[in-house]
Phi, psi and omega in degrees: 000128181276135180273144178284166178299323180295316178299317179296317181295314179294319178300318179295318179295316178298318180299315180298310183292323178296319177299318178296316180298312182293325183281314190260329189256338183265143179255104182268136181290333184259081185292343180278001182251133178264132179242131181226133176273112186266333182198148173225123177247127184254140179293160182303328179270006178062021183268338183231133176242120177266112188256123176264129181233144174253136179239132182232139175072179173051208182263084187292325180296316180294321180294322179295320177296318179296321178298314179296321181287337180269007184306314179300319179292320179297317179296321178297314179294323176296320178298322177297322182282327187252001187306328181278341181265335185226143179283318180241129175272125185294152171292140183258130171238146187246144171215146179282141174251102182263016184295324179290324176296319179295319180293325176296319178296319179296316178300318179298316178296318179295321178296320180292326178290321180292326182274346179286123181292144178280146180287000000 
């Protein structure tokens, strides 16, 4: 399904503002874990934003649970930042983005193949 220009523009704005909220305004208990918003896809009616996040280091499972439980507060803070630009602040849904973990595994495998001597 092709996204409209409006969906892309709103998704990009939500991604920027969401990253700022998560980085600057939220107090995470697991300071050793890095959280990054990698993508935001907005539904055609702009009511739902599917947010992909990457988690690195530390206790990522606990941080993801904490992120899901803090969704109402995150949405409220997002609304404060975006209220003048949007009439309705979308509902946030979260999904893990494991693409960087997968690419690291592929790189490791390729390195092991390169270092293995040929018979």
